[in-house]
N, C-alpha and C positions, 0 to 999 in steps of 0.2 A: 387713127382708128376710126372706122366708119360707124354710123349709128347701128348698123346691123351687127357689127362685131360686138358692140356693147350689149345689144339685145341677146346675142348668143351667150354672153357671160351671165345674163340675168335670167334668161328663159329656162324652163324646165322641160327637158326633152326626153322622149323616145320610148322604144319598146323592142322586145326580142322578135326575131324573125319567125315566121311560121309558113307552112305550106299554103300556097294560094288556093282560094276556093273558086269554083266554076262561076263565071260571071255571064249573065245573059245580056244580049244587046239592049240598050236603052236603060240599063240599070243606073248608070252614072247620071244621066239626065234626071231620072226619078229621085236619086239621092240628093242632087243639088237643089231640086225643087223642094224636097222635104226640109233641107237645111234652111232654105229661104223662109219657109213657114215657121220652123222652130226658132229661128233667129228673131223673128218678129215678137215672139212670146218670151224670149230670154230677158231676164232682169238681173240675175246674179248667179254665180256658182262659187262655191268654196270647197277646197279639197285638201287632203293630205297627199304628200308625194314622196317617192323615193327616186333620186336622180343618180344615174351612174355615168361617169365619163371614162371611156376607154381610149387610151393613147397607144397607137400602133407601135411607135418607136420603142417605147419601154415595155410594151405589152403588160400594162397595169391598168386596173380599174379603180377609180375613186368614187366612193358612194357618199351621198348626202341625203338627209331627210329634212322635211319642213312642211310648210303649208302655203297656200296661195288662194287669192280670191280675184274674181272679175265681177265688175258691177257696171251696168249700163243705165243711163238716164237719158232717154231720147237718143240723140246722136253722140252724147258724151260717154267716153269710156274711162273707167278707173280700174287700176289693178294694183295689188299689193302682195308681197310675198316675204317669207322669212326662211332662212336656212338655219337649222339648229346647230349648236356647238358639237364638235370642234369646227372651226372655220365659219362661225356664225356670220351671216350677212342679211341685210334687208334690201329690198328693191321695190320700186313703186313706179306707177305711171299715172299722171293726171294732168289735165290742161296742156297736153302736148309736150310734157317734160318727163324724162326718164331719170329716176334717182337711184343711186347705188350707195349704200352706207355700210361701213365696216365698224361695228361697235368696239372692236379691240383697239383700233387706232383713232377712232372718232373721225375718220375720213369720210366726208360726204361729197359725192360728185353728182352734179346735176347737168343733164344734157338736154338742150332744146332741140326737138326734132325738126322744127322749122318747116321747110317745104317737103320734108319726108314724113310728115304726120300721117298721111294716108297709108303709105307703105309700112310705117311702124305699127299702126293699129291693125293692119291686115296680118302682120307677123304675130302680134300679140294674141289675136283672136283665132289663131289656128285651132279650130275645134272647140273654142270657148265663146259661143255667142256670135261667131262670124256667119255671114250668109253664104249660100252656095254661089250666088251671083258674084259677090266680091272675091270669093275664093277662086273662081274661074278667071277673073280678070288678072289675078297676080300669078297664077300657077297653071301649068299644063298638068292635067289630072288623069290618072288611070285608076279605075275601080278594080280592086283586087278581091272583091267578095266580102262575105260576112263571117265574122268569128265570134264565138261565145267567150266573153271575158267576165271577170269578177269585179264587182263594185261593192266592197264590204261583204255582206252576206247575200247579196243578190247577184244573179247572172244576167248579163246584158248582151244583146245582139249588137255588135259594133261593126260598122262598115269600115273596111280598111282601104285607105286612099293613098296612092303614091303621088307625090307632088314634085314637079320640077319647076323652079322659078323661071318666070319670063324676064327677070332682071339679071343681066350678066354679073353684076356686082354681088348679088346673092349667090349665084351659082359658083362664084369663085370661093365662097365660104362653105356652101352646102351643095353637093352634087345632086342630092334629092332628099326628100323628107317623107316619112311614113307617119300617118296618123290613123288611129282607130277611134271612130266617132260614133257616139250614140245619137242617131239622127233625130230621135224623138225629143231630146233635150238640148241639142246643139252643144254637147260637151265631149271633150276628149277623155278617153280612159288610158290611152297610151300614145306616145309619140317617139319618133326616132329621126334624128338628124345625122346624115352622113357627110363627112368632109372629103374633099378630093384626096387628102393625104392618107385616108383610111381610118381616121379616128371616127368614133361615133358617140353620141350623147343620148342617154336613155332616161326617160321618166315614166313612171307608172303612177296614175292618180287613183286614189281610193277614197271611200267615205264621202262621196260627192254630195254636197248640200245644194240642191237646185232651187232657185227662186225663193230662198229663205233670207230673213234678215241677216246681215253680216256684221259681226262685231269686229270692227277694224282696229281696236286697241292693241291686240297682240302683234299687229303689223306696223305699228307706229314706231318711229325712232326720233331721237333728239341728239343733235351734235354736242 
């Protein structure tokens, strides 16, 4: 199993399709520049999520709820997340290591990203603190316009980007990815990852706490 396969198991993904908005020439460049500026100001984000996995073969959707946080300190990235019961899981990323913990079996797996650290962090920060420059290095991007999405009680203008990985190993797992990004905060409100087999993984992020202190205790786990 590749490191990206493990990330796919840990990451929170996706969003429902909508009709594309009209996009003006040059808007993608402007969006990426705005992400660069917002990424420089990003310190942390914490959110609640609903994650749906649709399996084409059995035509069934599995739904999970939980929470996640991202925190940056200079060039160092830290991430933690939890999936609520049933099927409780914890996942984390720090110091170049990805951790997956099953509290039911007490099974803890640690994966060292090694020379894939850059690619791993690019994957993790899709719409959460990542810069437009780094996004463009890893993905071929199409700007699909702006949509109004809900973040708790607020309505946010989110830019919808279609991403195709420049890495053939990633394309073997995900034919393309959709993210809905609040460019002002460099945070995702929705994401969708499509697999070549027709499955898709969907996550909606709400109640986003931006650049606020993060209480990491709910995300901690012990074997």
